[in-house]
FILO-694751 format. One record per residue (C-alpha): residue in three letters; x, y, z. Coordinates in steps of 0.5 Angstrom, whole numbers, padded with zeros to 4 digits, always signed. Example, Ala and Ser with C-alpha at 12.3 -4.5 7.8 and 13.67 -1.06 7.14 Angstrom:
! FILO-694751
Ala+0025-0009+0016/Ser+0027-0002+0014/
! end
This chain:
! FILO-694751
Met-0036+0285-0086/Pro-0038+0292-0084/Ile-0043+0293-0079/Ser-0049+0296-0081/Phe-0052+0303-0079/Lys-0058+0299-0076/Asn-0054+0294-0071/Leu-0050+0301-0069/Ala-0055+0305-0068/Gly-0059+0299-0064/Trp-0053+0297-0060/Leu-0049+0304-0058/Pro-0055+0306-0053/Ala-0055+0299-0050/Ile-0048+0300-0049/Leu-0048+0307-0046/Leu-0054+0305-0042/Phe-0050+0299-0039/Val-0043+0303-0038/Gly-0047+0309-0036/Val-0051+0306-0030/Leu-0044+0302-0028/Leu-0041+0309-0028/Trp-0046+0313-0025/Glu-0048+0308-0019/Pro-0055+0310-0017/Phe-0054+0305-0011/Pro-0047+0307-0009/Glu-0047+0302-0003/Gln-0051+0296-0007/Val-0046+0294-0013/Ser-0050+0288-0015/Ala-0056+0292-0016/Asn-0052+0297-0020/Arg-0050+0292-0025/Val-0057+0288-0025/Leu-0060+0295-0027/Ala-0055+0296-0032/Ile-0056+0289-0035/Gly-0064+0290-0035/Leu-0064+0297-0038/Ala-0059+0294-0044/Met-0063+0288-0045/Ile-0070+0292-0045/Trp-0067+0297-0050/Leu-0064+0291-0054/Trp-0071+0288-0054/Val-0075+0294-0056/Ser-0070+0296-0062/Glu-0070+0289-0065/Val-0063+0290-0067/Thr-0062+0283-0064/Pro-0066+0277-0065/Met-0070+0277-0058/Pro-0069+0270-0056/Val-0061+0272-0057/Val-0062+0277-0052/Ala-0065+0273-0047/Leu-0059+0269-0047/Leu-0055+0275-0044/Pro-0056+0273-0036/Leu-0053+0267-0037/Val-0046+0270-0039/Leu-0047+0277-0036/Phe-0049+0275-0029/Pro-0044+0271-0027/Leu-0038+0275-0031/Leu-0040+0281-0026/Lys-0041+0276-0020/Ile-0048+0277-0019/Cys-0050+0270-0019/Gly-0047+0263-0020/Ile-0048+0260-0028/Glu-0053+0255-0024/Glu-0057+0260-0021/Ala-0057+0264-0028/Ala-0059+0258-0031/Ala-0065+0255-0027/Pro-0070+0260-0029/Tyr-0070+0258-0037/Ala-0073+0251-0034/Asn-0078+0254-0030/Pro-0085+0251-0029/Val-0088+0256-0035/Val-0083+0254-0040/Phe-0085+0247-0040/Leu-0093+0250-0040/Phe-0091+0253-0046/Leu-0088+0247-0049/Gly-0093+0242-0047/Gly-0098+0247-0051/Phe-0094+0248-0057/Leu-0093+0240-0057/Ile-0101+0240-0058/Gly-0102+0246-0062/Leu-0097+0242-0067/Ala-0101+0236-0067/Ile-0107+0240-0069/Glu-0104+0243-0074/Lys-0100+0237-0077/Trp-0107+0233-0078/Asn-0111+0239-0080/Leu-0116+0239-0074/His-0114+0246-0074/Thr-0118+0248-0081/Arg-0124+0244-0079/Ile-0125+0248-0073/Ala-0123+0254-0076/Leu-0128+0253-0082/Thr-0133+0252-0076/Ile-0132+0258-0073/Val-0132+0262-0079/Lys-0138+0259-0081/Phe-0141+0261-0074/Thr-0139+0268-0074/Gly-0140+0270-0081/Thr-0134+0272-0086/Ser-0134+0280-0083/Gly-0127+0281-0080/Asn-0130+0285-0074/Arg-0135+0279-0072/Ile-0129+0274-0073/Val-0125+0279-0068/Leu-0130+0280-0063/Gly-0132+0272-0063/Phe-0125+0270-0061/Ile-0125+0276-0056/Leu-0131+0273-0052/Ala-0129+0266-0053/Ala-0122+0267-0050/Gly-0124+0272-0045/Leu-0130+0268-0042/Leu-0125+0261-0042/Ser-0120+0265-0038/Met-0125+0267-0033/Trp-0124+0259-0031/Leu-0118+0257-0034/Ser-0112+0259-0033/Asn-0110+0265-0038/Thr-0104+0261-0041/Ala-0108+0255-0042/Thr-0114+0259-0045/Thr-0108+0262-0050/Ile-0105+0255-0052/Met-0112+0252-0054/Met-0114+0259-0058/Tyr-0108+0260-0061/Pro-0108+0254-0067/Ile-0115+0255-0068/Ala-0113+0263-0069/Leu-0108+0261-0074/Ser-0112+0257-0078/Val-0118+0262-0079/Ile-0112+0267-0081/His-0110+0262-0086/Val-0118+0260-0088/Met-0119+0268-0089/Glu-0113+0269-0093/Lys-0114+0264-0098/Ser-0122+0264-0099/Tyr-0124+0272-0098/Lys-0125+0275-0104/Gly-0128+0282-0102/Pro-0125+0289-0100/Gly-0120+0290-0094/Lys-0114+0288-0090/Pro-0113+0280-0089/His-0106+0282-0086/Tyr-0110+0287-0080/Leu-0114+0281-0079/Ala-0108+0277-0077/Ile-0105+0282-0073/Cys-0112+0283-0069/Leu-0114+0276-0068/Leu-0107+0274-0065/Met-0108+0280-0060/Ser-0115+0279-0058/Ile-0114+0272-0056/Ala-0108+0274-0052/Tyr-0110+0280-0049/Ala-0117+0278-0048/Ser-0114+0272-0044/Asn-0111+0277-0040/Phe-0117+0281-0038/Gly-0122+0275-0037/Gly-0117+0272-0032/Ile-0118+0278-0028/Ala-0125+0277-0027/Thr-0125+0271-0022/Ile-0120+0269-0016/Ile-0118+0263-0020/Gly-0118+0266-0027/Thr-0110+0268-0027/Pro-0104+0266-0022/Pro-0103+0273-0019/Asn-0110+0273-0016/Val-0109+0267-0012/Ala-0103+0269-0010/Phe-0105+0275-0007/Ile-0112+0272-0003/Ala-0107+0267-0001/Phe-0103+0272+0002/Ile-0108+0276+0005/Glu-0111+0270+0008/Lys-0104+0268+0012/Lys-0103+0275+0014/Tyr-0110+0278+0016/Gly-0114+0271+0017/Phe-0119+0274+0012/Thr-0121+0271+0006/Tyr-0124+0275+0000/Pro-0131+0273-0001/Phe-0131+0270-0009/Leu-0137+0273-0011/Asp-0134+0281-0008/Trp-0128+0280-0013/Met-0132+0278-0019/Leu-0137+0284-0017/Leu-0131+0289-0017/Cys-0127+0285-0023/Met-0132+0283-0027/Pro-0134+0289-0030/Ile-0127+0292-0031/Ala-0125+0285-0035/Leu-0131+0287-0040/Leu-0130+0294-0040/Leu-0123+0292-0042/Met-0125+0287-0047/Trp-0130+0292-0050/Thr-0124+0297-0051/Leu-0120+0292-0054/Tyr-0125+0290-0059/Ile-0126+0298-0061/Val-0118+0299-0060/Leu-0117+0294-0065/Thr-0122+0294-0070/Lys-0125+0301-0070/Val-0118+0305-0068/Leu-0111+0301-0070/Tyr-0113+0296-0075/Arg-0119+0297-0079/Asn-0119+0291-0083/Gly-0125+0293-0087/Met-0127+0286-0089/Lys-0134+0285-0090/Ser-0139+0279-0090/His-0138+0277-0098/Pro-0142+0272-0101/Glu-0137+0269-0105/Thr-0133+0268-0099/Asp-0139+0264-0095/Ala-0140+0260-0101/Phe-0132+0258-0101/Ile-0133+0257-0093/Gln-0139+0252-0094/Glu-0136+0248-0100/Gln-0129+0247-0096/Val-0133+0245-0089/Arg-0137+0239-0094/Ala-0130+0238-0097/Leu-0126+0236-0091/Gly-0132+0230-0090/Pro-0132+0227-0083/Leu-0126+0226-0078/Ser-0120+0222-0080/Pro-0118+0217-0074/Asn-0112+0222-0073/Glu-0116+0228-0073/Arg-0121+0224-0067/Lys-0115+0222-0064/Val-0112+0229-0063/Leu-0118+0232-0061/Tyr-0119+0227-0056/Val-0112+0229-0053/Phe-0114+0237-0054/Val-0121+0236-0050/Gly-0118+0232-0045/Thr-0112+0236-0043/Ala-0117+0242-0043/Phe-0122+0238-0038/Leu-0117+0237-0034/Trp-0115+0244-0034/Ile-0122+0246-0032/Phe-0123+0241-0027/Arg-0116+0241-0024/Asp-0118+0244-0017/Val-0124+0239-0017/Ile-0120+0233-0018/Asn-0114+0235-0014/Asn-0120+0236-0008/Leu-0123+0229-0009/Gln-0117+0225-0009/Lys-0110+0226-0005/Val-0106+0221-0009/Ile-0103+0226-0015/Lys-0103+0233-0015/Leu-0105+0236-0022/Asp-0102+0243-0024/Asp-0103+0246-0031/Thr-0095+0245-0033/Leu-0096+0238-0031/Ile-0103+0237-0035/Ala-0099+0240-0041/Met-0094+0236-0042/Ala-0097+0230-0040/Gly-0102+0232-0046/Gly-0096+0233-0051/Leu-0092+0227-0049/Ser-0098+0223-0050/Leu-0098+0225-0057/Phe-0091+0222-0059/Ile-0094+0215-0056/Ile-0101+0215-0059/Pro-0100+0212-0066/Ser-0103+0215-0072/Ser-0106+0211-0078/Lys-0100+0211-0081/Glu-0095+0205-0081/Lys-0090+0205-0075/Glu-0091+0213-0073/Gln-0094+0217-0068/Leu-0098+0222-0068/Leu-0092+0227-0067/Ile-0085+0225-0069/Trp-0079+0229-0067/Lys-0078+0232-0074/Asp-0085+0236-0073/Thr-0082+0240-0067/Glu-0077+0243-0073/Lys-0083+0248-0074/Met-0084+0249-0066/Ala-0083+0256-0063/Trp-0077+0254-0059/Gly-0074+0261-0059/Ile-0080+0264-0055/Leu-0078+0259-0049/Leu-0072+0262-0049/Leu-0074+0269-0049/Phe-0079+0267-0042/Gly-0073+0264-0039/Gly-0069+0270-0040/Gly-0074+0274-0037/Ile-0076+0270-0031/Ser-0068+0270-0029/Leu-0067+0278-0030/Ala-0073+0279-0026/Asn-0070+0274-0020/Gln-0064+0278-0020/Leu-0068+0285-0020/Glu-0072+0282-0014/Lys-0065+0279-0010/Ala-0062+0286-0011/Gly-0067+0289-0007/Leu-0069+0294-0014/Ile-0076+0292-0013/Glu-0077+0294-0006/Ile-0074+0301-0007/Ala-0079+0302-0013/Gly-0085+0300-0008/Lys-0082+0305-0003/Trp-0081+0310-0008/Met-0088+0309-0009/Ala-0091+0311-0002/Ser-0086+0317-0001/Ser-0088+0320-0008/Ala-0096+0319-0006/Gly-0095+0322+0001/Asp-0102+0323+0004/Asn-0106+0322-0003/Leu-0109+0316-0003/Phe-0112+0316-0010/Leu-0106+0318-0013/Leu-0102+0312-0009/Val-0107+0307-0011/Phe-0106+0310-0019/Leu-0099+0310-0018/Ile-0099+0302-0016/Ala-0103+0301-0022/Val-0098+0304-0026/Ala-0092+0301-0023/Ser-0095+0294-0023/Ile-0097+0294-0030/Phe-0091+0297-0033/Ile-0086+0292-0028/Ser-0091+0287-0030/Glu-0088+0288-0037/Ile-0081+0285-0035/Met-0083+0281-0029/Ser-0087+0275-0028/Asn-0093+0277-0025/Val-0094+0271-0021/Ala-0087+0273-0018/Gln-0089+0281-0018/Val-0095+0279-0013/Ile-0091+0275-0008/Val-0085+0280-0008/Phe-0090+0286-0007/Ala-0095+0284-0003/Pro-0091+0284+0003/Val-0089+0291+0002/Ile-0096+0294+0000/Ala-0099+0291+0006/Gly-0093+0294+0011/Met-0095+0301+0007/Ala-0103+0300+0008/Asp-0101+0298+0016/Val-0097+0304+0017/Met-0102+0309+0014/Gln-0108+0305+0017/Ile-0112+0303+0011/Asn-0115+0297+0008/Pro-0110+0293+0005/Leu-0114+0291-0001/Leu-0115+0298-0003/Leu-0107+0298-0005/Gly-0107+0290-0006/Val-0112+0289-0011/Pro-0110+0295-0016/Leu-0102+0292-0015/Thr-0106+0285-0017/Leu-0110+0287-0023/Gly-0104+0291-0026/Ala-0100+0285-0026/Ser-0105+0281-0031/Cys-0106+0287-0036/Ala-0099+0288-0039/Ser-0100+0288-0046/Met-0093+0291-0049/Leu-0088+0286-0049/Pro-0088+0279-0051/Met-0085+0277-0044/Gly-0090+0281-0040/Thr-0095+0275-0039/Pro-0095+0269-0042/Pro-0101+0270-0047/Asn-0097+0275-0050/Ala-0091+0271-0051/Ile-0095+0265-0054/Val-0098+0270-0060/Phe-0091+0273-0061/Ala-0089+0266-0062/Ser-0093+0266-0069/Gly-0088+0271-0073/Arg-0094+0274-0075/Leu-0093+0280-0070/Arg-0088+0286-0070/Leu-0086+0288-0063/Ser-0088+0295-0065/Asp-0095+0292-0066/Met-0095+0290-0059/Leu-0092+0296-0057/Lys-0097+0301-0060/Thr-0103+0297-0058/Gly-0101+0295-0051/Leu-0099+0302-0049/Val-0106+0304-0051/Met-0109+0298-0047/Asn-0104+0299-0041/Leu-0107+0306-0040/Ile-0114+0304-0041/Ala-0113+0299-0036/Ile-0109+0304-0031/Val-0115+0308-0031/Leu-0120+0303-0030/Ile-0116+0299-0025/Thr-0115+0306-0021/Leu-0123+0308-0022/Phe-0126+0302-0020/Ser-0121+0300-0013/Tyr-0121+0307-0010/Tyr-0129+0308-0011/Leu-0132+0301-0012/Leu-0128+0297-0008/Pro-0130+0300-0001/Val-0137+0299-0003/Ile-0137+0292-0005/Thr-0133+0289+0001/Ser-0137+0287+0006/Ser-0132+0286+0011/Trp-0125+0289+0013/Pro-0119+0285+0015/Ser-0116+0288+0021/Thr-0110+0292+0020/
! end
């Protein structure tokens, strides 16, 4: 079978990048760093070009890392069992049960009945819901909860909408809105997303300084709200104008469908209990952990417990549970491999010292210009987070940033806050943040859609984070850690 032009056009640049870096040797005394960089650039090109399925590209570290003696197969494979992967798995199982027993349709119809059938109002409702929830839940947990509901709203609108407009644009907007709003909402509070917690923990350990919860909200809440507002404008007014207006025929159809559903079935009620119970544990996890010491809850444990319980709880069908294994044929297994491959690549980029090299380059590029340094940190943090775990990124970069601040004799928060916020705002690639990966698993988003929208939101986030961190942070912060 002849090689297609598309395959050749996609693979040839990847091979040239790979071979070119190995021959060029940008780090002459660090053989491992050259090899990791070569693999990383090739993988990024293959992901962006989509010449090969993205999960297949994500498996390349399992072959190339041991082959090029970067690390053993055990170390290369370990990230594919990262806790975040199982957090996805648990959430996907809950989503499958919600879909299987038609609970998602009931929730979706209720939401559309409340917001109305105007496309823009539905998008705004999802942005506000996801953004506000993720201020107190992890952004991943929020997206997992909103994802099946968004899919069902899309299905309902595609089936029922009778007026003019573009329902497929509404689908794109809804999926991107829950992912990006979950990312942006999470930056508003210290507990909203793991990078915030990781950075505050580092600052407290190194300087003995606890950043006040209220101070963080005063700085970051306006950024989060502005990002959510610009997200709404970018999605509905600029890139994807769905043009869907409230329509009497559609409204009547929605009302009729709500009545036709009748009361909750026993299986819907059981799935709803699992869903609400999982959300309750996510919301009150820290309270429960503080009240007792017998078990320590985390998001992954809660998600997997909820997902596995669905294979145990009996349904109203004879000799069958709420979920059976056959149901998992519809699950997005590829996205689990995609995220594992991204983590494996990021781990080796860190181990090879490439992350530290990037940090030193930022410092030297900015010189004595503090505003430029804050800007460069925001830029680097957002774009590095596209391919690296945002928690790992903060853990790796925080000591580098703190060292730079100490040498310059400035407040480390001035550099650390843009680093931390930027790590949660990556919007271009599915592996940038867990919410991005979850919505990409729907199969309704093209990578080009995410790249286009994500680039716009990245640029907006860079501007907001830089301006707020440089001008507002020194005003809000009531006390400074000693350096």
